[in-house]
C-alpha positions as CSV (number, residue, x, y, z in Angstrom):
1,M,-12.2,5.2,-19.7
2,G,-10.7,3.2,-22.5
3,L,-7.6,1.0,-22.1
4,L,-5.5,3.3,-24.3
5,D,-6.5,6.4,-22.2
6,G,-5.6,4.5,-19.0
7,L,-2.2,3.5,-20.4
8,M,-1.6,7.1,-21.5
9,G,-2.2,8.2,-17.9
10,N,-5.3,10.3,-18.7
11,A,-7.7,10.9,-15.8
12,S,-11.4,10.2,-16.1
13,E,-14.2,11.1,-13.7
14,V,-15.5,8.5,-11.2
15,S,-18.8,8.7,-9.5
16,V,-18.3,9.6,-5.8
17,E,-21.3,7.4,-4.9
18,K,-19.3,4.4,-6.0
19,L,-16.4,5.4,-3.7
20,Q,-18.4,6.0,-0.5
21,A,-17.8,2.6,0.9
22,E,-14.0,2.7,0.2
23,F,-13.6,6.1,1.7
24,G,-15.9,5.7,4.7
25,A,-13.0,4.8,7.0
26,V,-10.8,7.6,5.7
27,L,-13.1,10.5,6.0
28,I,-13.6,12.5,9.2
29,E,-16.9,13.7,10.6
30,G,-18.3,16.5,8.4
31,E,-16.1,15.6,5.5
32,F,-17.6,14.4,2.2
33,L,-16.4,13.5,-1.3
34,E,-16.9,16.2,-3.9
35,M,-15.2,14.8,-7.1
36,A,-12.9,11.9,-8.0
37,F,-10.8,11.0,-11.0
38,K,-9.2,7.7,-11.9
39,V,-5.7,7.4,-13.6
40,I,-5.2,3.7,-14.5
41,R,-5.7,2.2,-11.0
42,D,-4.9,5.3,-9.0
43,L,-7.4,7.9,-7.8
44,V,-7.4,11.6,-7.2
45,V,-10.2,12.5,-4.8
46,F,-11.4,16.0,-3.8
47,T,-13.2,16.3,-0.5
48,N,-14.5,19.5,1.2
49,K,-11.4,19.4,3.4
50,R,-8.5,17.9,1.5
51,L,-7.1,16.3,-1.7
52,I,-6.5,12.6,-1.4
53,M,-4.2,10.8,-3.7
54,V,-4.6,7.0,-3.8
55,E,-1.9,4.8,-5.3
56,K,-2.9,1.2,-5.8
57,Q,0.0,-1.2,-5.5
58,G,0.7,-4.8,-6.4
59,L,-0.7,-7.0,-9.2
60,T,-4.2,-7.0,-7.8
61,G,-4.3,-3.4,-6.5
62,A,-5.5,-4.7,-3.1
63,K,-2.7,-2.7,-1.3
64,A,-3.2,1.0,-1.5
65,E,-1.4,4.2,-0.2
66,Y,-3.7,7.1,0.7
67,V,-1.9,10.5,0.7
68,S,-3.8,13.4,2.3
69,I,-3.0,16.9,1.2
70,P,-4.8,19.6,3.2
71,Y,-5.8,22.4,0.8
72,R,-3.8,24.9,3.0
73,S,-0.6,23.0,2.0
74,I,-1.1,23.8,-1.7
75,T,1.2,26.8,-2.4
76,R,0.3,27.2,-6.1
77,F,-1.4,25.4,-8.9
78,S,-1.6,25.7,-12.7
79,K,-3.6,24.4,-15.6
80,E,-2.3,23.7,-19.1
81,S,-4.9,23.5,-21.7
82,A,-4.9,21.0,-24.6
83,G,-3.5,22.2,-27.9
84,M,-4.0,21.3,-31.5
85,F,-1.5,18.5,-31.6
86,D,-1.2,17.9,-27.8
87,L,-4.6,16.5,-26.9
88,D,-4.1,16.3,-23.2
89,A,-4.6,19.0,-20.6
90,E,-2.6,19.0,-17.3
91,I,-3.0,20.3,-13.7
92,K,0.1,20.9,-11.7
93,I,-0.1,21.3,-7.9
94,W,2.8,22.5,-5.7
95,I,2.8,21.4,-2.1
96,T,4.6,23.1,0.8
97,G,8.1,21.5,1.3
98,Q,8.2,19.9,-2.2
99,A,10.1,21.4,-5.1
100,D,8.4,19.4,-7.9
101,P,4.7,19.7,-8.5
102,I,2.2,16.8,-8.6
103,R,1.1,16.5,-12.2
104,K,-2.2,14.9,-13.5
105,E,-3.2,14.7,-17.1
106,F,-6.8,15.0,-18.3
107,K,-8.4,14.1,-21.6
108,K,-8.8,17.1,-23.9
109,D,-11.5,19.5,-22.4
110,K,-12.6,16.7,-20.0
111,N,-13.4,18.3,-16.6
112,I,-10.1,20.2,-16.3
113,N,-11.8,23.6,-15.8
114,L,-14.1,22.1,-13.1
115,V,-11.1,20.7,-11.3
116,Y,-9.2,24.0,-11.5
117,Q,-12.2,25.8,-10.2
118,L,-12.6,23.3,-7.3
119,I,-9.0,23.7,-6.3
120,S,-9.3,27.5,-6.6
121,A,-12.4,27.5,-4.4
122,H,-10.6,25.6,-1.6
123,V,-7.2,27.2,-1.8
124,L,-8.2,30.8,-2.3
125,K,-10.7,31.0,0.7
C-alpha cells in the first residue's frame, strides 16, 4: 500500500499469516482468520465467526481497540463499485442498534467483490 493510498483511507489486503501472532490471544477455539485489510494503521479482519475492527491509537500505534462484530449482528450491507472518475469502491455494513453504517473504502477493483462475497456467505447462512 502506497503512502498516498493510506492517507486516502483505501484498504489493502494483508496476509493473515502475518497477523496470526497478534490475533492469537483474541481468537477463540475453532476460530481462524480468513481475510484482513489495512486502512492506514487500522485493520478490518474477517474470521469464520465474526468481523473484527482494529483501531490503532496514539503516535506509535501500540494501543489498540478491538471491536468484535458477530456476523449475526449485521442487518444489511452494500457495495458501491468504482466509477470512471471516482476510483474507489466502498463497502457499507449496518449493525443492529446503529443507525449509521460502517464504511470502508477499497482501491478500484481491489478485492471488493471477494469481501462482499465473504460477508454474504457469513450473513446469509
